[in-house]
Structure formats: structure tokens, C-alpha cells
C-alpha positions as CSV (number, residue, x, y, z in Angstrom):
1,X,195.5,99.8,271.6
2,X,192.1,98.1,272.3
3,X,191.3,95.2,274.7
4,X,187.8,93.6,274.6
5,X,186.8,90.8,277.0
6,X,183.8,88.8,278.4
7,X,182.8,87.4,281.4
8,X,179.7,85.0,282.6
9,X,179.3,85.9,286.1
10,X,176.3,83.8,288.1
11,X,174.9,86.7,290.0
12,X,172.2,89.1,288.3
13,X,172.9,92.1,286.8
14,X,172.4,94.6,289.2
15,X,174.4,92.8,292.0
16,X,177.1,93.3,289.0
17,X,175.8,96.9,288.3
18,X,176.3,97.4,292.4
19,X,179.6,96.2,292.6
20,X,181.0,98.2,289.5
21,X,179.8,101.0,291.3
22,X,181.3,100.3,294.5
23,X,184.2,101.8,296.0
24,X,185.4,99.2,298.3
25,X,184.8,96.7,295.6
26,X,186.5,98.3,292.9
27,X,189.5,98.8,295.2
28,X,190.0,95.1,295.7
29,X,189.7,94.7,292.2
30,X,192.4,97.3,290.6
31,X,195.6,95.7,290.1
32,X,198.6,97.9,292.4
33,X,195.7,100.1,293.9
34,X,197.2,101.4,297.1
35,X,193.9,103.9,297.6
36,X,190.9,104.5,296.1
37,X,188.7,107.6,297.0
38,X,185.4,108.6,296.0
39,X,185.3,112.2,294.9
40,X,181.8,112.1,293.9
41,X,179.1,109.8,292.5
42,X,181.0,109.7,289.2
43,X,184.8,110.3,290.1
44,X,187.4,108.3,292.4
45,X,191.2,109.0,292.8
46,X,193.4,106.2,293.0
47,X,197.1,105.5,293.8
48,X,198.0,102.7,291.8
49,X,201.6,100.9,291.2
50,X,202.2,99.4,288.1
51,X,205.4,97.6,286.9
52,X,205.4,97.9,282.8
53,X,209.3,96.1,282.2
54,X,211.7,97.5,283.8
55,X,209.5,100.5,284.4
56,X,207.8,100.9,287.7
57,X,206.2,103.4,289.3
58,X,203.3,104.8,291.1
59,X,200.4,106.3,289.6
60,X,198.1,109.2,290.5
61,X,194.7,108.4,288.7
62,X,191.4,110.1,287.9
63,X,188.8,108.1,287.1
64,X,185.2,109.7,286.1
65,X,182.0,107.1,285.4
66,X,180.8,108.5,282.3
67,X,177.6,107.5,279.9
68,X,176.0,105.9,282.4
69,X,172.2,103.8,282.2
70,X,172.1,101.5,285.0
71,X,171.7,98.5,285.2
72,X,173.2,98.2,281.9
73,X,176.2,99.8,281.1
74,X,179.0,102.8,281.2
75,X,181.9,104.2,280.5
76,X,185.0,103.9,283.0
77,X,187.5,107.0,281.7
78,X,190.7,107.5,283.4
79,X,193.7,109.6,283.3
80,X,197.1,108.8,285.2
81,X,200.3,110.4,285.6
82,X,203.3,108.9,287.3
83,X,206.0,111.8,287.1
84,X,209.4,111.1,285.2
85,X,207.5,107.5,284.3
86,X,205.1,108.9,282.4
87,X,200.9,108.9,282.1
88,X,198.5,106.8,280.5
89,X,194.7,107.6,279.5
90,X,192.0,105.2,278.9
91,X,188.6,104.0,279.0
92,X,186.7,101.0,279.4
93,X,183.0,100.7,277.8
94,X,180.9,98.2,280.2
95,X,178.1,96.7,279.1
96,X,176.1,94.0,281.2
97,X,173.7,91.9,279.7
98,X,171.0,88.9,281.6
99,X,171.9,85.4,280.6
100,X,169.4,83.2,281.8
101,X,170.1,83.8,285.9
102,X,173.5,85.3,285.4
103,X,175.4,88.2,283.7
104,X,177.1,88.9,280.8
105,X,179.7,91.5,281.2
106,X,181.5,92.6,278.3
107,X,184.0,95.3,277.8
108,X,185.9,97.2,275.3
109,X,189.0,99.6,276.7
110,X,191.5,102.0,275.0
111,X,194.9,103.2,276.2
112,X,197.7,105.3,275.9
113,X,200.6,105.8,277.6
114,X,203.4,108.2,276.6
115,X,207.0,108.9,278.2
116,X,209.1,106.6,279.4
117,X,206.1,104.4,279.8
118,X,206.2,104.0,276.2
119,X,209.6,103.9,275.1
120,X,209.2,100.8,276.5
121,X,208.0,99.0,273.2
122,X,204.2,98.5,272.2
123,X,204.0,95.0,272.4
124,X,205.3,95.4,276.3
125,X,202.9,97.6,277.0
126,X,200.1,95.9,275.1
127,X,200.5,92.9,276.7
128,X,200.6,94.8,280.2
129,X,197.4,96.7,279.6
130,X,195.7,93.7,278.5
131,X,196.8,92.0,281.7
132,X,195.3,95.1,284.0
133,X,192.4,95.1,282.1
134,X,191.5,90.8,282.6
135,X,192.9,91.0,286.5
136,X,190.5,93.9,287.1
137,X,187.1,92.2,285.3
138,X,188.5,89.1,286.3
139,X,189.1,90.0,289.9
140,X,185.9,91.6,290.1
141,X,184.2,88.5,288.2
142,X,185.5,86.1,290.7
143,X,184.7,88.5,293.6
144,X,181.0,88.1,292.6
145,X,180.9,84.9,291.4
146,X,183.7,81.9,292.3
147,X,182.8,79.9,289.2
148,X,182.8,83.0,286.4
149,X,183.6,82.4,283.5
150,X,185.9,84.0,280.7
151,X,184.0,84.0,277.5
152,X,186.7,83.6,274.9
153,X,186.0,85.2,271.2
154,X,183.5,84.2,269.5
155,X,185.6,81.7,267.1
156,X,186.5,79.7,269.9
157,X,183.8,77.7,271.6
158,X,184.9,77.1,274.9
159,X,185.2,78.7,278.3
160,X,187.6,78.7,281.4
161,X,187.0,79.4,285.6
162,X,188.8,82.9,286.3
163,X,190.9,83.0,288.7
164,X,191.2,85.6,291.0
165,X,194.5,87.9,290.2
166,X,196.3,90.5,291.9
167,X,199.1,92.4,290.1
168,X,200.4,95.1,288.7
169,X,199.5,98.1,286.3
170,X,196.5,100.6,286.8
171,X,192.6,100.3,286.3
172,X,191.3,101.8,283.1
173,X,193.5,104.5,282.7
174,X,195.7,104.8,279.6
């Protein structure tokens, strides 16, 4: 399943880039994150508690930063395992574009799940992963700028304020 989103953050691109690479900030923004440990400049391990429908589990997640083009873009690739509950894999391509004195953060993410999670139903899984991605990027945006705006798709001319959300599922790990 592919998920896209865009935020307008009233902060310089370099500051947004720093936040996207700061383990403490990422820990605060990942829904359900219990711990996040930097293993190297490009690898992190996380323990994330997620609930998708009736399935609640603790995911052991490995996150890798790839295709790094500082301060423009990178890919967050992740894989998660939750024992009998299943597994997830995914990646999110993140791009930062200057927008006047602000930064436009856009992402395209792709997620896959297996095990019990896949049995929950694709519609429920799609909704939960969309919410997780939006919660993560929305939290990051509002942490940097309380007046950050979620930019709706190209067919919509409206933008709405981002709420700082903290909820369930894992980071970009399918």
C-alpha cells in the first residue's frame, strides 16, 4: 500500500533536516515508540508498541537511512518483527523543498505486512498505516512548528493545522 503526505513547516530546511536525523526527536515522533537506539549514522533500532484492529504487539524494528542527499532527501527503510503477531516492512522517501522562509516536507511511503497482521484485513491495515505515517510526520512538523500545515492533495486548495498526535503503530516499517 502506498501512502503520501505533505506538510508546510515554518522552519528552515536545514533545521527540518537536523530533526529528521536526531534520534531523540524521532523517538518523540514515532507513535508507540518505547525506545530508539542509534546503531550508526544510518541505522537505528526501535521497540514500538502498535495496535491494528484486534492485534496489539511489540515490534522490534530496524531502521536504515538510505539514498541520503543532505539536506534535500533520504529514504527511511525499516523492518519490524512482532513474534506471532507478524512482521512489517516498508520505506518512506522523504523530500524537503524550500518554500519561502518555510520548508515543504513531502513523503511517499510503501508498507507491507504479514502474519496475523495481514489477516486483519487490508482496509484496516491500510488505515492504520496511513494514520501511523501521518501521526509521525504530523508530530515532527508540529514539534518544529506549532503552526505547521498539512497540505492536502493537489485537488484540494485547503490546508489545515497539524495536531501533535501520539498514537499506536510503528515507524515506516511495513
